[in-house]
C-alpha angles and dihedrals in degrees: 000000000000129000098272095043089052094052088050089051092052089051091052089050088053089056091049089048090055091048092052091044089054091050091048090051092051088052093049093049090052092047094045091052092048091052096045094051091042088057091049089050092053093048093050100040102022095234141079124246138194094195118106087200090061093044090060089073089071099030115125117188095202091048091051090049093050094046094048090048091047093051094043091052091046092053091046095049091047092053093044090050090051091046091054092044090056096042090105087064134219099355091067092054092048090050093049087056091051094257121155128197116265100226114236087227094056115133093198105121092220090052092048091050095055093041090053092049092053092045093055094048091049097045091046089054095043094242130127113270110261122233112251122225123199119214112201090226126130093216124093108248144126139182141190120219136174143095097253141028089242097054102036124136128207122217123202132179124232086236091061092049091050100041103036126074122217097272092049092047087051088054092052096045090047087054089053095047087053087060089050094052096040093057093248095131093060089045093049090050091052091047090053092049098046096047093045093077090056093048090053092063087061091046090052092049090051093052092051089051091048093049089061089078090071096049113101119193134171120244090233090051101097093174091050091051092050091049088054089049090053095049089047089052096047092048093047091050092050090047092049091047095044096047089045087055091049088052090053090046091054090048091052091046090049091047094054107035106042095074091042089056090057088048092052092048091052091046091051091055089048091049096050100031087224131098093188097073101058095029090055090048090055091046091053090051089055092049101039117098093230093040110192097316119142115204099201117128093239097045095117092053092062095032093128095054098064130101089235134005109300102189124090124248094262096052096042091049089074096045143052114269114246091203132057119251111285091234091054094049092051094047092050087055100037111021090180092061113137093217094248119128123218112260118249111273138140127235124244108282088217092065109111141158091274090064091061112113107218098174091213090141095067104027135088102222137171111253127200110269089214089058104040109028142044095192130091133276138201131282094245090058092055093045091049092052088052091050088048097058107133091018131100128200127201087242091057090049089051092047090051089050090052093045089055089050092053098049113101114263092236091056093050091045093053091047089063099068130050095241092047094048090049088052091051092053092045092046089056088060099053111115122236091225110091099218093053092041088056091055089048090053089051090054090049093050090050096043109037103012133256096279095056091039087057092053088053091048092052093048089054090079092055093044092051090058094059121097118249091253095059095069096085097048090048091050089050089049093054098044098083088050092048088053088065090069122110118244088254093052091049095051089053094046093048090051093051093047091052093046091053091054092050094050091093092038091237139077122226125199096259090053093049091052093051094046095044096050096042098042098040093054095040096042088058089050095052097040095255094119131039117234108249119241113218109242108144111104093179131044090230090073087071095039099137092045092047090049093050096049098044093045089052093050092046094051093043094051098038115039095190104082090215091057088042092055089049092050091049093048090050091049095049092048093049092054094043095244100121096156092075119111126212117248118213118237096255089055094057113096120194087206088062093054091081092057090045092053091048089054094046089054089073092064116115113241096262090053094046086058093050090049094049091046085054089052093050092047089050095054095040098047093117093048094260136082128206120219090236094057093041093051089050088053088049090050091051091048092049090052089052089054093251109119109215115202124228116263115255123221130180108269135157105248 
């Protein structure tokens, strides 16, 4: 199942989720009516009955309608409240579970190890590096959360860092990246929001029952005693309805999430080309004293999002498990397993990323074209990269590791703190012409101060040494650090970035790519941009935007306008969008690209795939693809929430 099919599958699972939720609500409404009229029958006749024919003596259609409407409204408001609460994405979930961000500048060997593993997986897949949250929990567990692949977060427990070696951590992180690419994160958040309304009914019933401890009535006060009885009945009825809803909610979570866990396990093996990593991590969970238990108060609410079952045995006994049994997961990965778990132990605290043996000195490996070369590559390489969206190979992970080793130390050091990450992005925008660069330095001095401006000036020399294809991976590397900025810092950074671009009163293509990728991802983080909701079922709905993008790609890759027109025509026919018209180079405005990207974001996942196929066909019409055109295509894909990996070519490492 490729990236787009997985996204579609997740959307169909959402439809199933809503259907099951509606059925559960219908059951809860029937149950609540039965309980309320049973209570009324008891108050009137002093006895209970299981006969519907007797309940009709106290049945009131108007009361039933009001009761059902009130419960339905309560559920919907509860779900809406939770949806709004989780609108910020994965960071909210991580914080609810007690997670704190692992700073990119951390010197803790365990922190650097997990940050490095996450970086490699992200760069290999062509996606922005997620922020990593640490949960102070002894159990071995992890999760991925967020609305989009471009704004995901990874959560990891302290127990996982202490007990798992690097290969095992890589298996766990590969599992979580599978959830990111398969659309499971978005499905998980919707599941949490929808079921919260049902859970609130039980919470309300519990509050009513607990309030009875404060009620004082006289033994001779018959009316007071009856009032307490009514309150007890109402609270009990709400508790029964609410916890019945919780039972159904757990069943729904189990039904949807168990198979997706098997898929993520299989993907982790595929990504790392090793079954030992994830299998050994699961074996350590089975042998560890704390297992995979998370002790946070809200653990059950997010139970379906974890790498392994997070609830304790007492809690999970009364609910459907959201994860397959540990033994079944291990046997699917390692059929030859002897059934013995790994005894509880902790890894050496001195183990760090520097201790990893990459073997690059003696291996011929495939290295990311965008990192190692500024030349062209073949059509098949570009098409394979398109097919591998949402997929990761061991070769790509090795290439990402090598890319990191070859980056200047000064660049990597600056990428680890918010001010340094800002300086890197700003240094990318400095013009090679001295007169324009001087204007930009004046902007820097005025906006961020002379000290920060001097850092940007010094980084310029390192940035100038990078190949054109290294821009996107470096942006992806800085994004999690940039997300550590305060709102005020981001506003100042954004203003400075925009002023640097305006210094020469024009926007070139490289500037547009940097500005679009950085600001789109961060604007969503800081609430400056609404998350687009896919609504277009046909490519024709985004016709002007598709025309502009494909015309730009055709003219960029094919300088001759006749060849550019031929490439454009081949691209539109390959994607089945024959109504598009080619725009001449002088009719293409870089300022109009932002509006075009905003429009293309409304495409449904299958349409995004067709459009990206048209982009690749356009730039590869003559059988070759330049780095500049491919990197623009990758930037478009990233802005469409479709992480496109760098192309690999045979190189001697």
